C-alpha positions as CSV (number, residue, x, y, z in Angstrom):
1,X,-0.1,0.0,0.0
2,X,1.5,3.4,-1.1
3,X,0.7,6.5,0.9
4,X,1.2,9.8,-0.7
5,X,1.8,13.0,1.1
6,X,1.3,15.7,-1.5
7,X,2.3,18.7,0.7
8,X,5.4,17.0,1.8
9,X,6.5,16.0,-1.7
10,X,5.8,19.5,-2.8
11,X,8.0,20.9,-0.1
12,X,10.7,18.5,-0.8
13,X,10.7,19.4,-4.5
14,X,10.8,23.0,-3.8
15,X,13.7,22.5,-1.5
16,X,15.7,20.6,-4.1
17,X,15.0,23.3,-6.6
18,X,16.1,26.0,-4.2
19,X,19.3,24.0,-3.4
20,X,19.9,23.5,-7.1
21,X,19.3,27.2,-7.8
22,X,21.6,28.3,-5.0
23,X,24.4,25.9,-6.3
24,X,24.0,27.3,-9.7
25,X,24.4,30.9,-8.3
26,X,27.3,29.7,-6.3
27,X,28.9,28.0,-9.4
28,X,28.3,31.1,-11.5
29,X,29.9,33.4,-8.9
30,X,32.8,31.0,-8.4
31,X,33.4,30.9,-12.3
32,X,33.1,34.7,-12.4
33,X,35.7,35.1,-9.6
34,X,38.0,32.6,-11.3
35,X,37.9,34.5,-14.5
36,X,38.5,37.8,-12.6
37,X,41.5,36.4,-10.7
38,X,42.9,35.0,-14.0
39,X,42.5,38.4,-15.5
40,X,44.2,40.1,-12.5
41,X,47.0,37.5,-12.8
42,X,47.7,38.4,-16.5
43,X,47.6,42.1,-15.6
44,X,50.0,41.5,-12.6
45,X,52.3,39.4,-14.8
46,X,52.4,42.1,-17.4
47,X,52.9,45.0,-14.9
48,X,55.6,43.0,-13.1
49,X,57.7,42.1,-16.1
50,X,61.1,40.8,-15.0
51,X,63.7,43.6,-15.2
52,X,66.9,42.5,-16.9
53,X,70.1,44.3,-16.1
54,X,73.0,44.1,-18.6
55,X,76.3,45.7,-17.6
56,X,77.4,48.2,-20.2
57,X,80.1,50.3,-18.5
58,X,81.4,51.9,-15.4
59,X,81.3,55.5,-14.0
60,X,84.7,57.0,-14.1
61,X,83.9,60.7,-13.4
62,X,81.0,62.6,-11.9
63,X,81.2,66.2,-12.9
64,X,79.3,69.1,-11.3
65,X,79.2,72.6,-13.0
66,X,78.3,75.0,-10.2
67,X,78.4,77.9,-12.7
68,X,77.0,77.9,-16.2
69,X,79.9,77.6,-18.5
70,X,82.3,77.8,-15.7
71,X,85.0,75.4,-14.4
72,X,83.9,71.9,-13.6
73,X,84.2,70.3,-10.1
74,X,85.1,66.5,-10.3
75,X,83.7,64.6,-7.3
76,X,83.8,61.1,-6.1
77,X,80.0,60.9,-5.1
78,X,77.0,63.0,-5.8
79,X,73.3,63.0,-5.2
80,X,71.4,62.5,-8.4
81,X,68.2,64.5,-8.1
82,X,65.4,65.1,-10.5
83,X,66.9,68.4,-11.5
84,X,70.6,67.2,-11.7
85,X,73.6,66.4,-9.6
86,X,74.2,67.9,-6.1
87,X,77.3,67.8,-4.0
88,X,77.0,69.4,-0.7
89,X,75.9,72.9,-1.4
90,X,76.9,72.7,-5.0
91,X,74.2,72.0,-7.5
92,X,74.6,71.6,-11.3
93,X,74.1,74.6,-13.6
94,X,71.4,76.4,-16.4
95,X,69.9,78.6,-21.3
96,X,68.4,81.5,-23.1
97,X,65.0,81.0,-21.4
98,X,62.9,82.5,-18.8
99,X,64.4,81.0,-15.5
100,X,64.5,82.9,-12.2
101,X,67.6,83.3,-10.1
102,X,68.6,85.0,-6.9
103,X,71.0,87.9,-7.5
104,X,74.2,87.6,-5.5
105,X,74.6,91.4,-5.1
106,X,76.5,94.4,-6.4
107,X,79.9,93.5,-4.9
108,X,80.0,90.2,-6.8
109,X,78.7,92.0,-9.9
110,X,81.4,94.6,-9.8
111,X,84.2,92.1,-9.4
112,X,83.0,90.0,-12.3
113,X,82.6,93.1,-14.5
114,X,86.1,94.2,-13.8
115,X,87.7,90.8,-14.1
116,X,85.9,90.1,-17.4
117,X,86.5,93.7,-18.6
118,X,83.0,93.9,-19.7
119,X,81.4,97.0,-21.1
120,X,78.2,95.9,-19.5
121,X,77.5,94.9,-15.8
122,X,77.8,91.2,-15.3
123,X,75.6,89.8,-12.6
124,X,75.8,86.4,-10.9
125,X,72.5,84.5,-10.0
126,X,71.9,81.2,-8.4
127,X,68.7,79.0,-8.5
128,X,66.8,78.2,-5.4
129,X,64.1,75.4,-5.2
130,X,61.1,77.8,-4.8
131,X,62.1,79.7,-7.9
132,X,60.6,79.3,-11.4
133,X,62.4,76.6,-13.3
134,X,62.2,75.9,-17.1
135,X,60.3,73.1,-18.7
136,X,62.3,71.4,-21.5
137,X,59.0,70.1,-23.1
138,X,58.3,73.7,-24.1
139,X,61.2,73.6,-26.4
140,X,61.2,69.9,-27.4
141,X,58.1,67.7,-27.0
142,X,60.4,64.6,-26.5
143,X,60.9,65.7,-22.9
144,X,58.2,64.7,-20.3
145,X,55.9,67.6,-19.5
146,X,56.5,67.3,-15.8
147,X,60.3,67.6,-16.3
148,X,62.0,70.7,-14.9
149,X,65.6,72.0,-15.0
150,X,67.3,75.2,-13.7
151,X,70.2,76.3,-15.8
152,X,71.3,73.3,-17.9
153,X,70.5,73.6,-21.6
154,X,67.7,70.9,-21.7
155,X,68.1,68.0,-19.3
156,X,69.3,67.4,-15.8
157,X,72.0,64.8,-16.8
158,X,74.2,64.5,-19.7
159,X,76.2,61.3,-20.1
160,X,79.0,60.4,-22.5
161,X,81.8,57.8,-22.8
162,X,85.5,58.2,-22.8
163,X,85.6,56.0,-25.9
164,X,83.6,58.4,-27.9
165,X,86.1,61.2,-27.0
166,X,89.0,58.9,-27.9
167,X,87.3,58.2,-31.2
168,X,87.0,61.9,-31.9
169,X,90.6,62.6,-30.9
170,X,91.8,59.9,-33.4
171,X,90.5,62.3,-36.1
172,X,91.9,65.6,-34.6
173,X,95.4,67.1,-34.8
174,X,95.1,68.1,-31.2
175,X,93.4,66.1,-28.5
176,X,90.5,67.5,-26.5
177,X,89.1,66.2,-23.1
178,X,85.7,65.3,-21.8
179,X,85.7,68.6,-20.0
180,X,85.3,70.4,-23.3
181,X,81.8,68.8,-23.6
182,X,80.6,69.4,-20.0
183,X,79.1,66.0,-19.2
184,X,77.5,65.2,-15.8
185,X,78.5,61.5,-15.9
186,X,81.5,60.0,-17.8
187,X,81.6,56.2,-18.5
188,X,84.3,53.8,-19.5
189,X,84.7,50.1,-20.3
190,X,82.5,50.4,-23.4
191,X,82.8,51.1,-27.2
192,X,82.5,54.5,-28.7
193,X,79.0,55.9,-29.1
194,X,77.3,52.8,-27.5
195,X,75.7,55.4,-25.1
196,X,73.5,56.3,-28.1
197,X,71.6,53.0,-27.5
198,X,71.2,53.1,-23.7
199,X,67.6,54.0,-23.5
200,X,67.0,53.0,-19.9
201,X,70.0,52.7,-17.4
202,X,70.6,52.1,-13.8
203,X,73.6,53.1,-11.8
204,X,73.3,51.9,-8.1
205,X,69.7,52.7,-7.2
206,X,69.4,55.6,-9.7
207,X,67.4,55.0,-12.9
208,X,67.6,57.3,-15.9
209,X,65.7,57.3,-19.3
210,X,67.5,58.6,-22.5
211,X,65.6,61.5,-24.2
212,X,67.7,62.8,-27.0
213,X,71.3,63.2,-28.3
214,X,73.3,66.1,-27.1
215,X,73.6,68.5,-30.1
216,X,76.9,70.3,-30.0
217,X,77.5,74.0,-30.5
218,X,80.3,76.5,-30.8
219,X,81.1,76.4,-27.1
220,X,82.8,73.1,-27.7
221,X,85.6,75.0,-29.5
222,X,86.5,76.9,-26.2
223,X,89.5,75.4,-24.3
224,X,88.2,75.0,-20.8
225,X,91.6,75.6,-19.3
226,X,92.7,78.7,-21.2
227,X,89.3,80.1,-22.4
228,X,90.6,80.4,-25.9
229,X,88.0,80.0,-28.6
230,X,88.9,78.6,-32.1
231,X,85.5,78.5,-33.6
232,X,86.5,75.5,-35.5
233,X,87.5,72.3,-33.8
234,X,86.4,69.8,-32.6
235,X,83.1,70.9,-33.9
236,X,83.9,70.8,-37.6
237,X,85.2,67.3,-37.3
238,X,82.1,66.2,-35.5
239,X,80.0,67.5,-38.2
240,X,81.7,65.3,-40.7
241,X,80.6,62.1,-39.0
242,X,78.2,62.7,-36.1
243,X,75.1,64.1,-37.7
244,X,73.3,61.1,-36.3
245,X,70.1,62.3,-34.8
246,X,67.3,63.6,-36.9
247,X,66.0,65.4,-33.8
248,X,69.1,67.5,-33.9
249,X,69.1,68.7,-37.6
250,X,71.9,71.1,-37.5
251,X,74.1,69.9,-34.6
252,X,76.5,66.9,-34.4
253,X,75.8,64.4,-31.5
254,X,78.2,63.7,-28.7
255,X,76.8,62.4,-25.5
256,X,73.2,61.7,-24.5
257,X,70.6,63.7,-22.4
258,X,68.8,61.7,-19.7
259,X,65.9,62.5,-17.3
260,X,66.0,61.0,-13.7
261,X,63.3,58.5,-13.0
262,X,64.6,57.3,-9.6
263,X,66.8,59.4,-7.5
264,X,69.7,58.2,-5.3
265,X,73.4,58.6,-4.8
266,X,76.0,58.0,-7.5
267,X,79.6,56.9,-6.9
268,X,82.7,56.8,-9.1
269,X,83.5,53.2,-9.9
270,X,79.9,52.0,-10.0
271,X,78.8,49.8,-12.9
272,X,76.3,51.1,-15.4
273,X,73.5,48.7,-16.3
274,X,71.1,48.9,-19.3
275,X,67.6,48.0,-18.3
276,X,65.5,45.8,-20.6
277,X,62.2,43.8,-20.0
């Protein structure tokens, strides 16, 4: 004899359907979560690409130019800041643009004017952090818009290799030195002009990105020791074989401009690494 309990059967069926429906929702939610996690994993893997460091040279000189076009100060260590090198109270220089500066006073101006035998008054100014800096991107769109410099021509760091200068000297009657080109960082243990290919480099904890080649001007024909200007060499020779950057249409290239992406302290003797991903 079979006894049916319709209400109980109905309750049981509804319970089964509810359980099934809930499990389906849980399954769909789990599937969606899995897909989301997989997507995040792919993004994370993309964002966390392994950084590969390839040794390309070694720092042999760190050069600070406290006064624009003045004598260089060679140091063993220097802070590498967003606006250039800093050694103690000395900061690296500034270029025919609207940049503010603090006037150093009449006594300094009078001395400089007499020493330089100038018909016009010569005034010395220095840059302070709260003053208006220049934005290289206003002159060249290759530079990041948030980049600022004080008195350097275009970028906070200019790097070149000793090998590039040796290559140039092999073509000249009289040798020149790196000081004639006013770099911030001088590198050795590499081939001539390989710095042209170092798009992203690391020295210690400092990271820099290459922006553009340093186009050379008449100032390279001034002997930094004597102040004598020839107006010919080494510029003429450079023009014969170093018109290599289409962004510098009229100027030969020697050295590369860099922006600072990660600040830190630099030391002479540190290896230079090229960063790739």
